[in-house]
C-alpha positions as CSV (number, residue, x, y, z in Angstrom):
1,M,-4.2,40.1,6.4
2,Q,-5.9,43.0,4.6
3,I,-8.3,42.3,1.8
4,D,-7.5,43.9,-1.6
5,K,-10.5,46.1,-2.7
6,N,-10.4,44.7,-6.2
7,D,-10.3,41.1,-4.9
8,K,-13.3,41.8,-2.7
9,N,-15.3,43.1,-5.7
10,Q,-14.4,40.0,-7.7
11,I,-15.4,37.7,-4.8
12,L,-18.7,39.4,-4.4
13,K,-19.5,39.2,-8.1
14,L,-18.8,35.4,-8.0
15,V,-20.9,35.1,-4.8
16,Q,-23.9,36.6,-6.6
17,K,-23.3,34.7,-9.9
18,I,-22.6,31.2,-8.5
19,F,-24.5,31.2,-5.2
20,N,-27.2,33.8,-5.8
21,E,-26.3,35.5,-2.5
22,K,-25.9,39.3,-2.2
23,E,-23.2,39.4,0.4
24,A,-20.6,37.2,2.1
25,L,-20.8,36.7,5.9
26,S,-17.0,37.0,6.1
27,I,-14.0,37.1,3.8
28,D,-10.5,36.1,5.2
29,R,-7.2,36.1,3.3
30,L,-5.5,32.7,3.4
31,G,-2.3,33.7,1.6
32,G,-0.6,32.2,-1.5
33,L,2.7,32.8,-3.3
34,T,1.3,33.4,-6.8
35,N,-2.4,33.8,-6.3
36,H,-4.8,35.4,-3.8
37,T,-6.7,32.9,-1.8
38,Y,-9.6,33.6,0.5
39,R,-11.9,31.8,2.9
40,V,-15.4,33.0,2.2
41,D,-18.3,32.2,4.5
42,L,-21.8,32.3,3.0
43,L,-25.3,31.2,4.1
44,T,-24.9,28.1,2.0
45,G,-21.5,27.1,3.5
46,C,-17.8,27.8,3.7
47,Y,-15.7,28.0,0.5
48,V,-12.2,28.8,-0.8
49,F,-12.0,31.4,-3.6
50,R,-8.7,31.5,-5.6
51,L,-8.1,34.6,-7.6
52,P,-5.1,34.6,-10.1
53,G,-2.2,36.9,-9.2
54,E,-0.7,39.6,-11.4
55,G,1.4,38.3,-14.3
56,T,0.2,34.7,-14.0
57,E,-1.7,34.8,-17.3
58,E,1.6,35.0,-19.1
59,L,3.0,31.9,-17.4
60,I,0.1,29.5,-16.5
61,D,-2.3,27.8,-18.9
62,R,-5.5,27.7,-16.9
63,K,-7.2,25.1,-19.2
64,N,-4.4,22.7,-18.5
65,E,-4.6,23.4,-14.8
66,K,-8.3,22.6,-14.9
67,T,-7.7,19.3,-16.6
68,S,-5.2,18.2,-13.9
69,T,-7.4,19.6,-11.1
70,T,-10.4,17.6,-12.4
71,L,-8.3,14.4,-12.4
72,S,-7.1,15.0,-8.9
73,S,-10.6,15.6,-7.7
74,K,-11.8,12.3,-9.3
75,L,-8.9,10.4,-7.7
76,G,-9.9,11.8,-4.3
77,I,-6.6,13.7,-3.9
78,D,-8.1,17.1,-4.1
79,T,-11.6,18.5,-3.2
80,E,-14.6,19.0,-5.4
81,I,-14.5,21.8,-8.0
82,I,-17.5,24.1,-7.7
83,Y,-16.3,26.7,-10.2
84,F,-13.3,27.2,-12.5
85,D,-13.1,29.7,-15.3
86,D,-10.6,30.3,-18.1
87,D,-9.0,33.2,-16.2
88,G,-8.1,31.0,-13.3
89,K,-10.7,32.0,-10.8
90,K,-11.6,28.9,-8.8
91,I,-14.1,28.0,-6.0
92,T,-13.8,24.8,-3.9
93,P,-15.4,23.7,-0.6
94,Y,-13.4,24.8,2.5
95,I,-11.8,21.7,4.1
96,P,-13.1,21.4,7.7
97,N,-10.5,21.3,10.5
98,A,-7.9,21.9,7.9
99,I,-4.3,21.9,8.9
100,T,-1.9,23.4,6.4
101,M,1.3,21.4,6.4
102,S,4.7,23.0,7.2
103,D,8.2,21.6,6.6
104,E,8.2,20.4,10.2
105,S,4.9,18.6,10.0
106,L,5.8,17.0,6.6
107,R,8.8,15.5,8.3
108,K,6.6,13.4,10.6
109,E,6.6,9.8,9.5
110,D,2.8,9.4,9.3
111,N,2.5,12.5,7.1
112,L,5.5,11.3,5.0
113,E,3.7,8.0,4.4
114,R,0.5,9.8,3.4
115,V,2.5,11.9,0.9
116,A,4.0,8.7,-0.7
117,K,0.5,7.1,-0.8
118,I,-1.0,10.1,-2.6
119,F,1.7,10.1,-5.2
120,K,1.3,6.4,-5.8
121,V,-2.4,6.9,-6.5
122,L,-1.6,9.8,-8.8
123,H,1.3,8.3,-10.6
124,N,-0.3,4.9,-11.0
125,S,-3.7,6.3,-12.3
126,R,-2.8,5.2,-15.9
127,T,-4.1,8.5,-17.2
128,N,-2.5,10.7,-19.9
129,T,-3.8,14.2,-19.2
130,G,-2.3,15.5,-22.4
131,V,-0.8,18.3,-20.4
132,E,2.9,18.7,-21.2
133,F,5.4,19.5,-18.5
134,N,8.7,20.0,-20.4
135,V,11.0,21.5,-17.8
136,M,13.5,22.9,-20.3
137,K,10.8,24.4,-22.5
138,I,9.2,26.0,-19.5
139,A,12.7,27.2,-18.2
140,N,13.4,28.8,-21.6
141,E,10.0,30.5,-21.5
142,Y,10.8,31.8,-18.0
143,E,14.2,33.0,-19.2
144,T,12.7,34.9,-22.1
145,F,10.2,36.5,-19.7
146,I,13.0,37.5,-17.4
147,K,15.1,39.1,-20.2
148,N,12.1,40.9,-21.6
149,H,11.5,42.4,-18.1
150,K,15.2,43.4,-17.8
151,V,15.8,41.2,-14.7
152,E,19.4,40.3,-14.1
153,L,20.5,36.6,-13.9
154,P,23.7,35.4,-12.3
155,R,26.9,35.9,-14.4
156,N,27.5,32.1,-14.5
157,F,24.0,31.3,-15.5
158,D,24.8,30.2,-19.1
159,F,27.4,27.7,-17.9
160,Y,24.9,26.0,-15.5
161,K,22.1,26.2,-18.1
162,K,24.2,24.1,-20.5
163,M,25.2,21.6,-17.8
164,V,21.6,21.1,-16.7
165,G,20.4,20.9,-20.3
166,D,23.0,18.3,-21.2
167,L,22.0,16.1,-18.1
168,Y,18.3,16.5,-19.1
169,K,18.9,15.3,-22.7
170,K,21.0,12.4,-21.5
171,Y,18.6,11.0,-18.8
172,K,15.1,12.3,-19.7
173,L,12.4,9.7,-19.9
174,T,10.5,8.7,-23.0
175,D,6.9,9.9,-23.4
176,N,5.4,6.5,-22.5
177,Q,7.3,6.6,-19.2
178,L,5.8,9.9,-18.1
179,V,2.9,10.0,-15.6
180,P,0.5,12.7,-14.2
181,C,2.5,14.8,-11.7
182,H,1.7,17.7,-9.5
183,N,5.1,19.3,-10.1
184,D,4.8,21.9,-7.3
185,P,4.1,20.1,-4.0
186,L,4.9,22.9,-1.6
187,C,4.3,22.3,2.1
188,E,1.4,24.8,1.8
189,N,-0.2,22.7,-0.9
190,W,-0.7,19.8,1.5
191,I,-3.8,20.0,3.7
192,R,-4.6,17.5,6.4
193,S,-8.1,17.0,7.8
194,G,-8.3,14.3,10.4
195,D,-6.8,11.1,8.9
196,R,-7.1,12.4,5.3
197,M,-4.4,14.3,3.4
198,F,-5.3,16.6,0.4
199,L,-2.9,17.9,-2.3
200,I,-4.2,21.2,-3.8
201,D,-3.2,23.8,-6.4
202,W,-2.5,22.1,-9.7
203,E,-1.2,25.1,-11.7
204,Y,2.0,23.4,-12.8
205,A,0.7,19.8,-13.1
206,G,1.4,17.8,-16.2
207,M,3.0,14.6,-17.5
208,N,6.5,14.2,-16.0
209,D,9.0,11.9,-14.4
210,P,7.3,10.7,-11.2
211,L,10.6,11.2,-9.2
212,W,10.1,15.0,-9.7
213,D,7.2,15.0,-7.2
214,I,9.2,12.9,-4.7
215,A,12.3,15.1,-5.0
216,D,10.3,18.3,-4.8
217,V,8.7,17.3,-1.5
218,S,12.1,16.5,-0.1
219,I,13.3,20.0,-1.1
220,E,10.3,21.8,0.2
221,A,10.1,20.0,3.5
222,N,13.9,20.2,4.1
223,Y,14.3,16.4,4.3
224,T,17.4,14.9,5.7
225,T,19.1,11.9,4.0
226,E,17.2,9.7,6.5
227,H,13.9,11.3,5.5
228,D,14.7,10.8,1.8
229,E,15.3,7.1,2.5
230,L,12.0,6.8,4.3
231,L,10.1,8.6,1.5
232,L,11.7,6.6,-1.3
233,K,11.1,3.4,0.5
234,A,7.4,4.3,1.3
235,Y,6.9,5.2,-2.4
236,K,8.9,2.5,-4.2
237,G,9.7,-0.2,-1.7
238,K,13.3,-0.9,-2.7
239,V,15.8,2.0,-2.8
240,T,18.3,1.4,-5.6
241,N,21.3,3.5,-6.8
242,E,19.4,4.1,-10.1
243,L,16.4,5.5,-8.0
244,K,18.8,7.7,-6.0
245,K,20.3,9.1,-9.3
246,R,16.9,10.0,-10.8
247,F,15.9,11.5,-7.4
248,L,19.0,13.8,-7.4
249,L,18.7,14.6,-11.1
250,N,15.2,15.8,-10.4
251,K,16.4,17.9,-7.5
252,V,18.7,19.7,-9.9
253,L,16.0,20.3,-12.4
254,I,13.5,21.4,-9.8
255,D,15.8,24.1,-8.3
256,Y,16.9,25.2,-11.8
257,L,13.3,25.7,-12.9
258,W,11.9,27.3,-9.7
259,S,14.9,29.6,-9.3
260,L,14.0,30.9,-12.8
261,W,10.3,31.1,-11.7
262,G,11.5,33.3,-8.7
263,W,13.2,35.7,-11.1
264,T,10.0,35.9,-13.2
265,R,8.3,37.3,-10.1
266,V,10.9,40.0,-9.4
267,P,9.2,42.7,-11.7
268,F,6.1,42.4,-9.5
269,E,7.8,41.5,-6.1
270,K,11.4,42.6,-5.9
271,E,12.0,40.5,-2.7
272,M,11.5,37.3,-4.8
273,V,15.2,37.5,-5.7
274,D,15.7,36.2,-2.1
275,Y,13.7,33.2,-3.1
276,A,15.5,32.6,-6.4
277,I,19.2,32.9,-5.4
278,P,19.2,30.2,-2.6
279,R,17.4,27.7,-4.9
280,Y,20.0,28.4,-7.6
281,E,22.9,27.9,-5.1
282,R,21.3,24.6,-3.9
283,M,21.0,23.4,-7.5
284,K,24.8,23.8,-7.8
285,Q,25.3,21.7,-4.7
286,S,23.0,19.0,-6.0
287,L,25.0,18.9,-9.2
288,I,28.1,18.1,-7.2
289,E,26.3,15.3,-5.3
290,L,24.8,13.9,-8.6
291,G,28.3,14.0,-10.2
292,E,29.5,11.7,-7.4
293,L,26.8,9.1,-8.3
294,L,27.2,9.2,-12.1
């Protein structure tokens, strides 16, 4: 993958500033949906440099991200933070023998159990990060951004917006029931090294319903009903109807929010409409399934 010239200049400035080295031995692009992430080899070691993508400054609070990233590092869920500035540039150690998870690998039972274990550590940390994750507030901010950038939403959007909003008001948790959550556990955000699993990229982390994280993994890894049962059991022990309801409710909220996020990226990457529409359609299907349980 080709290295952007501006990215290379930013990386080399950080190399000189943080490591007091003039050049990098090698720079390799690792990918990323929102940001530009690189593996950078130096004389002192191997590191991951994360540079914020275009438009992210309007949507992501980097101070909040740093708060959540610091907690995850202390809990042993993520790696050490070497550098993190207010613009979102971040440097961490490169994880040796790192295997980035895919939907297929996250469907393996041993990885599924590691996912549940990490979420139990995070959700039971008894920490209030003070970082709000109000899904409807964020969704409204995304919608404003979308309209300001003249991006077209589906014709029936207002109908489903009201339906989702009504469900959220009826079933949302009280503040003292909220826990620290990652809120964006894409397959690519799970890294395995030997017997250890890491969860990285805490841009959207904040206090939320713990079932959000569980439901989001299910969506991202294309879990079947059987996988969902295994995950819920590994996470909670007993799978009740109430647990299944909250699980499905969070699936609805997740696809509602991230479909809107997809449309916020359209002004910068037109093909992101192909990300947004399937999520929106899946949200409608989850609403039908949820209605059968309520």
